[in-house]
C-alpha positions in Angstrom: 169.8 117.7 138.2 166.4 115.9 138.1 164.5 119.4 139.4 166.3 121.4 136.2 165.2 118.6 134.1 161.7 118.5 135.6 161.6 122.5 135.4 162.6 122.4 131.7 159.9 120.0 130.6 157.6 122.0 132.3 158.8 125.1 130.8 158.8 123.6 127.4 155.1 122.0 127.8 153.7 125.4 128.9 155.4 127.4 126.0 153.8 124.9 123.6 150.7 125.5 125.2 150.8 129.5 125.4 152.0 129.9 121.6 149.2 128.5 119.3 147.1 131.0 121.7 146.0 133.6 119.6 143.2 135.9 119.0 141.3 135.2 115.8 139.5 138.4 113.9 136.0 137.1 112.3 134.1 139.2 109.7 130.2 138.8 110.7 128.6 137.1 107.9 131.5 136.1 106.1 131.6 136.7 102.7 128.0 138.0 102.4 129.2 140.7 104.8 127.2 142.9 107.4 123.6 142.2 105.5 120.1 141.1 105.9 120.6 138.6 102.9 123.0 136.8 105.6 122.3 134.2 108.1 123.2 135.7 111.2 121.6 133.4 113.3 123.6 130.3 112.0 126.7 132.1 111.4 127.9 131.9 115.1 127.3 128.3 115.5 130.2 127.2 112.9 132.4 129.3 115.3 134.6 129.0 118.4 134.9 132.3 120.3 137.4 132.9 122.7 138.7 136.0 125.3 140.6 138.4 122.6 138.6 137.6 119.7 137.5 140.3 117.6 133.7 140.5 115.4 134.1 142.9 112.7 131.7 143.7 110.0 132.4 144.5 106.5 130.4 147.4 105.1 130.4 147.3 101.1 129.3 150.7 99.4 129.0 151.6 95.6 132.7 152.5 95.5 134.3 152.1 99.1 134.8 149.0 101.0 134.7 149.8 104.6 136.4 147.6 107.4 134.8 148.2 110.7 136.4 146.7 114.2 
């Protein structure tokens, strides 16, 4: 009985640790987009990147907004 309880407890803790691990999509330069006016050297200092995260760039042209992953 104690082994079942410990196994259930371990599985519950493991599930709680795994659930919040979702990849994040970051837009390089934030709202400034992929532009020379954006401070791209200090931008990554405020981020925490993990395996599976995606870096994207937003190109704003005259009429169209292009999302490139």
